[in-house]
Each structure stands twice: as C-alpha cells, then as structure tokens.
C-alpha positions, 0 to 999 in steps of 0.5 A, spaced: 047 826 820 054 827 823 057 820 824 064 818 827 069 816 821 071 810 825 064 807 825 063 809 818 062 802 815 056 801 820 053 808 822 052 811 815 044 811 813 043 805 808 038 806 802 040 798 801 045 796 796 045 798 789 047 794 783 054 792 782 059 789 777 060 782 777 066 782 781 066 778 787 066 781 794 072 777 796 076 780 791 075 787 792 081 791 795 080 799 795 086 802 793 083 809 790 077 814 791 073 817 786 069 823 787 063 825 783 057 830 784 050 829 781 051 835 777 045 839 779 040 833 781 037 833 788 038 826 792 031 823 790 033 825 782 040 822 783 038 815 786 032 815 780 038 816 775 043 811 778 037 806 778 035 808 770 043 807 768 045 801 772 050 805 776 051 806 783 056 809 788 058 807 795 057 813 799 052 819 797 053 825 801 046 829 801 046 837 801 045 838 808 051 833 810 047 827 811 051 820 809 047 815 805 050 808 804 048 805 797 053 799 796 057 796 802 064 798 802 067 791 801 063 790 794 065 794 788 060 800 785 059 802 778 061 809 777 067 810 774 070 806 768 077 803 769 077 804 776 070 800 779 074 794 781 079 798 785 075 804 787 070 807 793 065 811 789 063 818 793 058 822 790 056 829 792 049 832 791 049 838 788 052 842 782 060 842 780 066 846 782 064 853 786 056 851 786 059 845 791 064 849 795 058 854 796 056 849 801 060 849 807 056 843 811 057 839 805 064 840 804 066 838 811 062 832 810 065 830 804 072 831 807 070 827 813 068 821 809 074 821 804 079 822 810 076 817 813 076 812 808 083 814 805 086 812 812 082 806 813 084 803 807 091 806 806 089 810 800 094 816 798 091 823 798 093 825 792 091 825 785 098 825 781 098 818 778 091 815 776 095 810 772 097 807 778 089 807 780 092 809 787 089 815 790 083 820 790 081 822 783 075 826 780 071 823 776 073 828 770 080 825 771 078 818 770 074 820 764 080 823 761 084 817 762 079 811 761 073 814 757 066 814 759 064 821 758 057 822 757 053 825 751 053 832 751 058 833 756 062 840 756 069 841 760 066 846 765 061 842 767 065 835 768 063 833 775 065 835 781 070 840 778 077 840 779 077 847 784 072 842 788 078 837 788 083 842 790 079 844 796 078 837 798 085 835 798 088 841 801 082 840 807 084 833 808 092 834 808 093 831 801 096 833 795 092 836 789 096 836 782 093 840 776 092 837 770 099 839 767 102 835 773 098 829 772 103 823 771 105 822 764 099 827 762 101 827 755 102 820 754 098 815 749 094 812 754 090 818 755 083 818 752 083 825 752 089 828 749 094 833 752 098 835 746 105 836 747 111 833 744 111 826 743 116 821 739 113 821 733 113 829 733 120 829 734 122 826 728 119 832 725 115 833 718 119 829 713 114 828 707 110 833 702 111 840 700 118 842 698 121 835 702 119 830 697 119 830 690 112 831 687 108 825 685 104 823 679 097 827 678 092 823 683 086 820 680 080 824 678 076 828 681 082 829 686 087 835 684 094 836 686 099 842 686 106 843 689 103 849 693 097 845 696 101 839 698 101 838 706 108 837 710 107 831 714 110 826 718 112 819 715 108 814 718 108 809 713 102 806 709 095 804 710 095 797 711 089 796 707 084 802 705 077 799 708 073 806 709 073 814 709 073 819 715 070 826 714 072 832 718 071 839 718 077 844 719 074 849 723 077 854 719 075 859 714 081 857 709 085 851 707 091 855 708 089 856 715 087 849 716 094 846 713 098 851 717 094 848 723 095 841 721 103 842 720 104 845 727 100 840 730 103 834 726 097 832 724 093 832 717 088 829 712 089 825 706 084 830 702 082 837 703 076 839 700 076 847 699 070 852 699 070 853 692 069 846 691 076 843 689 078 837 692 086 836 693 090 830 695 095 833 700 099 827 701 104 824 696 100 818 695 093 816 698 095 810 701 100 814 706 098 814 713 096 820 716 094 822 723 087 825 724 082 820 727 084 815 732 082 808 731 081 809 724 088 812 721 091 805 719 085 803 714 081 809 712 082 815 708 081 822 712 078 827 708 077 834 711 072 839 709 074 847 709 069 850 714 068 853 720 062 849 722 056 844 720 052 850 718 057 853 713 058 846 710 051 845 709 050 852 706 056 850 701 053 847 695 059 846 690 063 844 696 058 839 698 057 836 691 065 835 690 065 831 697 059 827 694 064 826 688 070 824 692 066 819 696 063 816 690 069 815 686 073 812 692 067 808 694 067 805 687 075 804 686 076 801 693 070 797 694 068 802 700 060 801 703 057 808 703 054 807 710 056 809 717 053 803 720 059 799 723 065 803 725 069 797 728 069 794 722 072 800 719 068 799 712 064 805 711 064 812 711 064 815 718 064 822 721 070 824 726 065 825 731 063 817 730 070 815 731 071 820 737 065 817 740 068 810 739 076 811 741 077 818 743 084 820 743 082 827 741 083 834 744 076 836 742 071 832 745 065 836 747 058 837 745 052 833 742 055 833 735 062 832 733 065 834 726 063 834 721 056 834 724 051 828 723 046 832 719 052 833 714 053 826 714 046 824 712 046 829 706 052 827 703 051 819 704 044 820 701 046 824 695 052 819 694 047 814 693 048 811 700 045 810 707 045 814 713 045 810 719 043 814 726 047 813 732 042 809 736 042 804 730 050 804 730 053 797 731 054 796 738 053 803 740 050 801 747 057 797 748 062 799 754 067 799 748 065 806 746 069 812 750 063 816 749 057 812 752 050 813 750 047 816 756 046 823 758 048 822 766 053 818 770 053 817 777 
C-alpha cells in the first residue's frame, strides 16, 4: 500500500498497538530513528517473534512495500536498548544488507517512511553521533553502543546491515558515516570495543620483563622466570581477590600469546602453557590486568594456551594444571568453585560469561565464548566444584546483560 508521508500517522495500515515499555506517552519525544530488519523472517513470523520476546516497533515495512503500524507514533516501542525512550523504530521484512537492497520496492518504501519521519520530528539524517541519541541509526550501531546483542549473533548478519544503511541515508539526502568515523568510536562508552590508542595505553608498558626487578618466586603450583614474565601497564592492585576468570589464547604458543597481549596493552595474571606448566606472568598476583571487563578489579585472570575449546579439551596435562591452579587459588583466597553469580564476582567464570554480562570486547561473536562452557564444566567438576549452566546463572534474564538470553530481536 502506498501512502503520502504527510498522512503517515493516520494512513498506515494498523495491526493494533504492540507492547511498549512503561514510558508515559506524554513524555515520548522522538529524536532518533532506528532501522531494523527481520533477519529473514516473513511478516507473520516476525510478528509472532516480536510477541514472543515482548518486542515492538512503530512501523513494519513488508517485502512488497506495505506499511504496518504496530505502535502509535506518540508512544515508545521496545526494540533497541539505550534508545527506546527517544527512538521511532522501523523494521524491514527481509534479510540483511544486499538481500534487502535487491528489493527496489522495499527500499523505496523504507526511504519514504524514514524521510517523512525525519522531517516530521526534525531528526537529523545522519548516523554520526549515536551518543547524542539524535539521528538515524542501524540496530547494529545501537547494539555496539548500548548492548542488547542476541545469542549466536555474528557480525555479518547484524541487521539491517551497514550497506543498507548507507544506501538508505544517501537516498534520503542524509549523511552516512562508516564505523571508523562514528563519534568517539574508540571511547570507553562503547559495549563493543574499537581498539585504538587510549589514555592508559599512552602511559605504555611499565612493568614486567626487563622493566621491573624480578619478584620472589610465586606460590605453588605456579612458576616464574624472567623470560616468561609479561610486560604490562601498571594499573595498580586488585581491590580484593574475589574470583577467577578463565580464557583461552587462540594461539598455538605462549610466546605468540604474550606478544599479542603486549601489543594490545592487555594480558592475564597467569598463563597455563600447552606442556602443563602454569606461569605467573605479572610481578605480583594482585597486580591488576586488563583481560575481562567487569571483573578486572577483583578477579585473577588465567589464560590457557590453545587455539580453541577442542584443543583445550584434548590436552589432559594442561587441563590437570588448570585444575591444580584453581584448587590452590580457591583454597588460599576462599573463592567458591562455581560460576553461578558473576555479579558477585565470587566464583570461577569464563570470559564468555563476563562478555555476556558486561561486553567491552572486540570479539563477541558465536554461541560460545572462550574458553568454552564444556571446558568450564570439565575443569570445575574436576576441581571438586559445581558447574552451573547458563540458563541458571543468577539474573541471566535481566536486561543488565549485554548479550540477551534470546536468539531473535525486533
């Protein structure tokens, strides 16, 4: 159905108002538009999925160009974390990127709707400054900034695709900015990290191998040697050791891992090599490192050398060493051997669990994050602890989590 944009409020075919967050209609003043796609679902499947997850958009543009109003334009919808209270939500029925661009009728209808809404509500036709919450943004950009990724999401399937956003903004006479040009893209406010120079990096590597005196040998079962120390940024000390976070290096060797950590100004407290030897790589175990956002202030970070979870599971000597380190640290620091409540920071957690809770990583894709939940289950149980599956993690359904416990979003 083709409609004149000046009559958009009244003329769009209505499917009835969808669920909306508890924001009074009188306080809803749109300053942004967020563009979504149904990621391959047709209209009926998308409507059913929205109802299932309690999501909603203002306008759904069907593949034939038909416009469906799902939420009145004077009320908020529920579709993009961090923007729901100020954004008009427009979803496009179809796939992602080129799949949408292959439908000229759909593209024309979306452009007409977005152009009309931008003019009506005086919304800038630009995606440069999502921090201002003024402009036309992809749902992908909103997720990068405010969180709300879905389980199993991969970068090249994040809707509606930046190539579609570029075509849309150019069609309506707006300005499209590539990710590298988004305002303060390397700033600390982004959930999905863009790694560039920061203030802490400017201070440079100041501790570790060849920079500070070799410390006393660490507690068993850890080892230390000058050539195995890591160079790292002095960030002070842990406030209080409450927990442990496990990672894998995604490298074949410890040397390559250390080289990568030093180049990225990141790193762990301990590295367990493929031969089963566990090395303390910082001067003091209480030295604060940068390895897993949300946990760095209170957790000892352990990297396990290996390219993936399969490699870790297949290496029995290394796994035994990890178990020994967990048992020793848990006994000496009164750390619970379970992964139930990451908000408390008391326990043994995967980096994947930390990413799902707080984000702040450049790598956040896939159903399972490092070192893998099968591996976590194995080492926790072998250490005499308890592995808690994701569905039973404390508060897992809370919207505090950066990666939501759903496989589909509006």
